[in-house]
C-alpha positions as CSV (number, residue, x, y, z in Angstrom):
1,M,-64.4,30.1,-47.9
2,M,-61.3,32.2,-47.8
3,R,-58.2,32.3,-49.9
4,I,-55.9,32.7,-46.9
5,S,-55.1,30.1,-44.3
6,S,-56.8,30.0,-40.9
7,S,-53.4,30.6,-39.3
8,Q,-52.9,33.7,-41.5
9,A,-56.3,35.0,-40.6
10,T,-55.6,34.5,-36.9
11,A,-52.2,36.2,-37.1
12,I,-53.7,39.2,-39.0
13,S,-56.4,39.6,-36.5
14,K,-53.9,39.4,-33.6
15,L,-51.6,41.9,-35.2
16,I,-54.4,44.4,-35.8
17,K,-55.7,44.1,-32.3
18,A,-52.2,44.6,-30.9
19,S,-51.8,47.7,-33.0
20,L,-55.3,49.2,-32.8
21,G,-56.7,47.9,-29.6
22,A,-58.3,44.6,-28.4
23,G,-61.8,45.8,-29.4
24,S,-60.8,46.2,-33.1
25,E,-62.6,44.0,-35.6
26,V,-61.3,42.8,-39.0
27,W,-63.0,41.6,-42.2
28,L,-61.4,40.1,-45.3
29,F,-63.3,41.3,-48.4
30,G,-62.8,41.3,-52.1
31,S,-61.5,38.4,-54.2
32,R,-59.7,36.6,-51.4
33,A,-62.9,36.3,-49.3
34,Y,-64.2,33.8,-51.9
35,D,-62.6,30.5,-53.1
36,S,-64.1,30.9,-56.5
37,K,-62.7,34.3,-57.3
38,R,-59.3,35.3,-58.6
39,G,-57.0,38.1,-57.6
40,G,-53.8,38.5,-55.7
41,D,-54.3,41.4,-53.4
42,L,-55.5,41.2,-49.8
43,D,-58.3,43.6,-48.9
44,L,-58.9,44.1,-45.2
45,Y,-61.5,46.3,-43.5
46,V,-60.9,47.2,-39.8
47,E,-63.2,49.0,-37.3
48,S,-61.3,50.5,-34.4
49,A,-62.2,52.9,-31.6
50,Q,-58.6,54.1,-31.6
51,P,-57.3,56.7,-34.0
52,C,-55.1,55.4,-36.8
53,S,-52.7,57.8,-38.4
54,L,-51.4,57.4,-41.9
55,E,-48.0,56.4,-40.5
56,K,-49.5,53.7,-38.2
57,R,-51.6,52.4,-41.1
58,L,-48.5,52.2,-43.4
59,R,-46.5,50.4,-40.7
60,L,-49.4,47.9,-40.1
61,T,-49.8,47.3,-43.8
62,T,-46.1,46.5,-44.1
63,K,-46.3,44.0,-41.2
64,I,-49.3,42.3,-42.8
65,Q,-47.4,42.1,-46.2
66,L,-44.5,40.4,-44.5
67,L,-46.8,38.1,-42.5
68,V,-48.7,36.8,-45.5
69,G,-46.0,37.1,-48.1
70,L,-48.0,39.4,-50.4
71,R,-46.9,42.7,-51.9
72,K,-50.4,44.2,-52.3
73,V,-52.4,44.7,-49.2
74,D,-55.2,47.2,-49.0
75,L,-56.0,48.2,-45.4
76,I,-59.1,50.3,-44.8
77,V,-59.5,51.5,-41.3
78,K,-62.7,53.0,-39.9
79,T,-62.4,54.8,-36.6
80,D,-64.9,56.7,-34.5
81,S,-64.0,59.9,-36.2
82,S,-64.1,58.6,-39.8
83,P,-66.7,60.1,-42.1
84,D,-69.2,57.6,-43.6
85,R,-68.1,55.9,-46.8
86,S,-70.0,53.3,-48.8
87,I,-66.9,51.0,-48.8
88,Y,-67.4,50.5,-45.1
89,T,-70.8,49.0,-45.5
90,T,-69.9,46.9,-48.5
91,A,-66.7,45.5,-47.0
92,K,-68.5,44.6,-43.8
93,S,-71.6,43.1,-45.4
94,E,-69.8,41.1,-48.2
95,G,-66.6,40.3,-46.2
96,V,-65.6,37.5,-43.9
97,H,-65.1,38.4,-40.3
98,L,-61.7,37.2,-39.0
């Protein structure tokens, strides 16, 4: 039910946990979460107790791009200090937990 391989999913999860803490959780959402949909970008939603600066998020996005061989990766990170946004609820409820 995902348009990424299980090894890619595992590698993405490990990379995010190494960067943002072992308690971080990752969801794949958007078109790549469903076999029947089309679209080339990779949408990831992350919940982390650790803060995530813009610089850290950009470095992590670049590492994920290299890992999966895609140029377009959207990384949304919710931390304890993030204001509520509807995308958080949507990504978590419609996404696939990695």
